[in-house]
Structures are given as structure tokens and as C-alpha cells.
Residue, then its C-alpha position, 0 to 999 in steps of 0.5 A: m435121461a429118464f426121470s422118476v419120482s418113485p423108487s426105480v432103477i434108471v439105466r443110462e449109457v455113456d460112450a467113452s469109446a471115442a478114439v483117434p482113427s489109425v493113420a492111413t495113406p489116402p490115394a494119390a491124384v494125377a491129372g492130364v491128357f488121356r485118350w478116353g474117359p470123362v473130362e474133369d471128373p476124378i475117377l478112383i483107379t486101382s490097377e493099371n488094367e483099370l487105368t487102360s480100361r477107363f482112360g485108354t492106352p498110351n500113345d505118342n501124345n500122352f505117354e508121360t502122364f499115362f506112365v506116371a499114373a501106371d508107375y504109381l499103381s505098380y507101388a500102390n492100389a489107389l489113384y484118382v485120375t482126372r482127364a483134362d479137356n484138351g479139345a478132343t471131339t466125340a465120334s458119331a454116326t450122325t452126319y450134318d450139312a454145312n449149316n449143321v443140319v442133320i442129314e442122317a441121324a444115328a442112334f448112338d455117339a461115342k461115350y467120350a471124346g477122342a479118336l478111340g471112338n472111331s474104332i466103335d461099331i454099334a449093331y442093334v436089332k428088334g425082335a422081329d428082325f433077329e432072324d428071317s427064313f424064307a423059301t426060294v423057287g426056281t433054279i440057279p441059272e447057269d450064268k450065275i455059276t462060274n467055276d462051281t462058284l456062285k457069283q457074289e452079286i445076287d439079285f433077289n425076286t426077279s424072274t430072270v436071275l437067281f432066286e424068286v421069293a413069294t411076296d408074303d415070304r420074302v426077307t423083310s429087310v437086308a442090311v450090310g453086315d447081315v448074314i445070309e445062310i444058303g444051302n440045303d441038307s444035301v449040299g450043306y450050309q454056308e454063311l455069307v456076310v452082306s457087304t452091299v445091298a440095294e432094295r427096289q420095289l417091283t412094279d407092274a411095268g413089265i419088270v416081272t414077267s414069269n411070276t405074276a405073284l411077284t409084282a408087288a415084291y421087292e428086288y434086292d441086289i446084294d454083294f457078299t464078302s465071300n463066294y458061295t461054293l457049289a458042289e454041283t450046278n442047277l441046284n433046286l430049292l436052296s433054302m435061305k435064311k437072313k440072320w442078324a450079324y451077332s445072332n450067335i452071340f445072343g442065341k435067341a431073338p429079343d422080345t417082340n418090341n425089344y432090342h439086342i445091342a452089341v458094341i464092337d471094336n471094328d479095327g482092334v485098336i481098343s481090344g487088340t483084335a478086330d471085330t471084338v465084341l466089347e459090350i452086349f445089352e440083351n433084350v432092352s426096352t424102348t419104354n421109359g420105366a420098363s423093368l425086368d422081373d427082378g425090378t432092374n431098370n430095362y429102359y435102354v437109355d438108362v441101361i446104356e448110360n449106367q453100364s456102357s463104357w463106350v457109347s451113349v444114346a444120341n437119338t431115341t426117335h431114330f433108334a425106335s424107328q429101326t428094326s435092324a441097323y449097323e452104325t460106325l462112329v467117325a470124326g472123333t479126334d484126340g485134341t492137343t498133345e499133353s505138351a501143347t495142352t494149355l495151362s488153363a485146361l490142366a489147371a481145371a483138371y487139377d482143381t477137381f482135387k482142390n476140395s479136401n472135404e470132397i476128395d481125400v488124397s495124400f499125394i499130387l502127381q505132376g505127371k508131365g513136367d512143363d518147361n516153364a514150371n507154370l504147372a508145377n507152381y499151380i499145383v504147389s500154390n493152388i492145391a498142395e499149399d491150399r489143402k495143406d494135407c498132401v504133398a506135391f511130387l514134381s519132376p524137372s522138365r524133359e528139356a532139362v534132363v532128356t533133350e539136353l545131352k550134356t551131363n553138367a548142363k542137365l544139372t544146371k537146368a534141373i536146378a534152374y527148373r527147381n528154382k522156378v517153383q515156390n518153396s514149400s514143405y508140401t513139395f518133393f522134387d526128384s532129379g529126372y526121368k527114367y527109361r522104361y518099356d512101353k508094352y502097349n506100343d512095343v517101344y522104350r520111352y523116357v517118363p518122369l519119376n514123380g509117379d515112382m517117388a510118390g509110389l515109394a512114399s506110399r509103401v512106408e509109414p508116414f513117419e518113415s523116409p522112402a529113400g535108400f537101398r532098402k525102401g527106395v528101389i525104383k521099379n520098371v526102369v532100364k536106365l536114367a536120363f540123368n545119373p548124377t555123380k557124388a559132386q552133382r548129388d551134393q549140388l542137387y541136394g543143396s537145392d532141395i532136389n532128391p537125387v535118383v541114382s544108379q549104383v552097380g550091384q544096388g539098382i536104381v535108388l532114391f537117394g534123398d528125402k528133402t522137401g522143397l521148404g528151402a530152409t532149415s527146419a524139421f519140415d525140410r524132411l518128407n517123413v516129418r512133413r508126412l507125419f504131421i499131415s497124418v497126425e493133424k488129419a487124424i486128430a482133427n477128425a477126432a476133434q469134430n466129435f467134441m463140437f458143441e460139447l461143454n468146454d469144462e474139465y471133463t471134456q478137456t480131459q476126455f480129449k487128452n485121453i483119446v489123443e495120448p494113446f494115438l500118439r503113444d502108438i506112433q511113438g511105439r512104432r518109432g515115429i515120435i521121440d516124445f510128445r505132450v498134450i495140453s488141453d486143460a485150463t492153462v490153454n482154455t482160459p475163461a476168455v477162450i471159453d467165453q469165445n466158445k472155443f476149445r484149445a489144445n496144444i500138442f507138442i511132438k518131437p519127430a523122429r529124424s531120418i539118417n542122411v549122413i553116416e560118419l564112420t571113424f576108423v582108428a589105428t593104435r599102437s599095440g600097447v595102448e588101452f582103448d579106454e585111454i583114447v576113446g574120449s579123445i577121438g572127435 
């Protein structure tokens, strides 16, 4: 504040606009086995398309966890996904001997571990080798023509076979994958893809006899993937042009010392169509620190690292020594299946969600259930109970409700599975698996329901129940693995398992909202647990603004004045029946103040969801007045 001795106007500003932030539902989180993507690095995903782009499509080894994530994203648009380290290996074009010594280096590796990397080819070309035209001399000998079709094998630069090329006008290099354009204006042009190539330097030892200008030239033995069809024989002076295989995509050559790079799906496993170009990097530089005119970093190592989803730089020396190259990545593996992946690997992946100061999440999805419930217990005790600001959504094991065929045995095993998991109000158990269509593999699969349960919860206010015919309808479901009867639902609910049921004319619906507390309490209902999580988070965040303020009546009143409107808003939306905030001298006693503490007691009467509806219908005699018997009916 300004200070003045003489008469003056002093302006000061007081910020009384502090408020508790509105309640929002943070993203959910799941960890498990995926075919692609970074390991033990949580990535925020907003759609199923992004999920497949970042972590690959599902297969027989990981479909349960994948579809738990995909199903949640059909209800909400924010999910953290962490890939577990299940021992997958990275595809590479570099080859090694038995002593792990490099036999042949390669410029690129797959970006991530997994067999998906085996579908990747990388093509790159330096400016001077983008396209190379050269003239031919002589004629096409008759013995190279069969049924008006040029033989696939062509020998360049010998005196006795097809094309003779002057030393200073020859193709400087030909690689498998290059395109040779052959023809002239009278017969037209055809493009032939090189399938094999061998290069030999000619000497003065009599290899060349009819054209002494070729004594220092090279001979190329080339096979093409298709034939060149001739309109007539003995054609003279066909023009030939060697082009980089992907020259048409880029249009023009890179600068003299720069490169074009193309990343290709060689077999269609990634994109669905073989030879699809996945990524291109145009006119990148091998000079560290190089930049474009707009200041954008153009050093190819940084460009690939920051922009590529499929490859990483393996060997800069090898790359810079090439003028043109095509690399095929091999030897990538997917590692263990999600069923065989160790608890330690899955736990390490879930640990990426452990720190509430780094990642704000509302739900932890179990993904695939394990038969012994060790993963479920780890998630509850080490993540949900440790954070105390999120709910773990759990499904029984596949063995309990899918593999088991007897309905009563399904009930028994589902309850037994739940009983293996510690009690906690931060858990929500469902009753099983659903049967849904896998569009990626054109099959139907049983997948856990915990993604759907969390998805339903994400679509309602924290103080609302996600169950029932209005709010609890399940998506992407053909049938249930276990459709409990009324008697079975009673037993499940008594064990804190929320039944998912199929009813004629109503669809497949969540029919419960209990937490796994295992005791009678306000917190044995999901809406109450989520209400308190959201209120506690919001008020705690607002309270941070009072750190290091003076603990006096002004601060105590100010705190109360920002909390009460927040709670009153929730009360107006039917989430709270009543509340009271006490932050005055009754709780901030001199002893508390002397300890540099501030205390506030916040009393809340949460709204309760209806779990049982009793309808009593009474038949009376014609002459009876209703007022006479209303009070007598219990």
C-alpha cells in the first residue's frame, strides 16, 4: 500500500472475488497390455479413434483391456491410458551377429515395442538421388523380346545386352523399390518397380568390347515386379529415368543436402491397406540446429522424435551416409498376453496414476479381471485408498462368469471374487461381462463391464446415482454373460455387487449403486461417495488460497463466505439436503491458532438415492371414507 504524509488520494485494491470452483468430473484412467504406444507413460485419450491411433487395435492377446477403454470412451471423452511393460520388443532393420555386434546398420527403429512395428517400411532419399534421367544408345536386341514383352531381367551397360549408357550419363544408383520409367513419345511410357538389383564395375579385362567408353562404367542386373510391354521390336533409343519410389508424393526433390522421408504400412496391418503411406517428412536436414524460414526446427532427428508416431532415429551416421534407401523393420514382438502379464508389470503401469498432484482422475478402471483378485486389491489399496479422490471400478474374473457355464456357480464365483477384495467405499463392483462386437477383427467377444460402469457414472452429477432405466442403460451390448434373477440379485447386492440385468422391453441396465464399503453408512452408496470426493476436492483447492493468511475473524468469515454459496448451489440442484459451515472461534481456538493451523467443520446431509419402492394398494368397501383408514395403513 502506498504511504503519504501530505494530503493525497490513495487507491488500494482488495480481491473479494475468491470462490470455490465448480464441480467437474476429471478423466478416468486404465492400464494394461496394448499393441503400441509408450510404456508406463499415461496419455490422455479423447476418443476410440485416438485410442487405436496411439495404442493400436485389439487382438486376441489384449481385447479385454482395449474394449474396457473403448467402452468408457463411448460415454465420456477423457481417459488416461498407460501401457504396461509386458516384455514386447522393438522392430528394427539393424542386424547383429551372435555376439550382438552390428552386421548391418539401419537408420530407423520402430517408435515403440510390439509386432506392429514389423509392418513398417521407411524410405528416404537425398536431393541428388530423387530422380535421375539418362540416355541410352543402341537397340533392343531380339533375344530380349519374347511375345512382344521385354524380359524382366535387364542388364545395363554391357555391350551385348539391352542398354548401353555413357559413363558420365549413367544412373548413379539403383535400389530395390526404385521406379524405372521406360519409353519414348512414340510408344508411351511405363513405370517398372525394381524388385532386385546387382551392381558390378566393368573393367578393361575384356568385359566391354564394342564400346570402349564404357570401360570404367557399371553394370546393373535388375529385375522388375512386372514386364514392359512393347508395341514393336527393335525400338531405338528408349529413354530411361530412375525415380525414387515415393517421388510422386513429394512432387519435387529435396534441397541438395536434405532428405525426404516416407513411413509406409507394408502389409496393411496398421491402416487396413498395404503400402499406405503413414507419414511423410519433407526436406529435412541432417544439420543439428537447422531451421526453416519460420524458425521451425528442421533437424531430422528432432522432427522424427517430435512428430512421428511410428519410427525413431536409430543411427544418424548410417542415415547421413545414404543417398537413397528402403528399410524394412523386423523382429518386433508383442510380449506376453494380458492374462499372462505379471502383477508387477501391471502394478507399475497403475502406479503412474498414484500421485494426485500430477494426474487428476475420477475413476480407475480395472480393465481385465484377474482370477485371484490380486490386481483388484492392488488398485484399491495402492491407488484408490491412497489417493482418496477417485473410485475403482471392478469386474469379476472371466473364469467366474464367462468360462463357468452354470448360472448358480456364476453367482457363487462372483461373490467369492468380491470377497477376495478388501472393503472400501472407494470401490464399485459390477456383476460381470457383456458380449459385444469387435469391428476390428469381425468377431464377437466377452469383455468386462467396468468401463461401462464408470462411463455411466461420468454422465451424471457426482451426487446422482448412475443406475436405473433412465440413467443406467448399457451401450454396445448384445447379451450378458451372467443375467441374474431377482433372487440372485438380492444375494449379489448383499455382497456389495451391483447387478447388471437384461429385462424385456427395457434393455440391459445397471441395477445398483452400492460401494464396496461392506458396512451400513452414507458412504455405502456411490452417489454419496462421489459427492464427498468432489466437494472435498473443490473446497480443499479453494482453501489453498488461504495459506499464510492471518487466522483472525476476517479470514474465518471470508472462508465461510466462499464455501456456503458453493454448497448452496449443490443443494439447489438436489445434491444436498442441508449443510452448515463452521470456521469461527469455536473451532479456531487460541491453541489451534498458536499451532499455525486453520480449522473449519463442514456438515453435510447428502441426498439419498431410492433403492426400494413400496407401493401399497388398498381395496375398501363402498361406504368407507378414505380419511378414516389412511392412518391405519402401515
